[in-house]
Steps between C-alpha positions, in 0.01 A plus 500: 500500500820404676620144557300194403127552566351283775261314266790397279712389795205297631462342153870407485495357854175305447626357170819383669286321764257371235220652704240529224237661723745773601599551135135546405456763773774718346274574200190711441175314418529600132877454467667356192827311460664453162762226490622279215260671257196415715286738705343388826209711626377529857627351823382144430678477163812659646505242779459216246784648292731475802375157608531352149847646449620355829355157415692500174829661605718536808678836501632779715497874436789725597411869476790677328368856479202729483387856448186709519312559175296815539265549792333158489750261346806299589733302275689215665773288347548144610692184429315168491676167545334161498401194303326681213647486146835679504516491881564874539339820376521871565152650519337838546186553707310817410248576774217752505355578843162629612384551856806327645445185292628371167253576220717380211816295462679435171789254506750498216 
């Protein structure tokens, strides 16, 4: 895997636009997202996770790096800035891909 996979780039772009339908389409039907010690399962829960987070906080993501992890993974580093507690945070997105879509995302 070279460069940022298309599904991940689509996810980053859709999140920046707050296009929740496009975000949902980046994931497999049975995808999971783990963020802030909670796991969201399936497209509907993943969409709600994004919608609820955006209702609560205004923030922007700046991608600061990334690298392939094996044949089906990608680890992306990012910097968040916004009106959440602390105002800034460095985060890591650990993606697993299947069939050109995101099947798992863990954010730490």
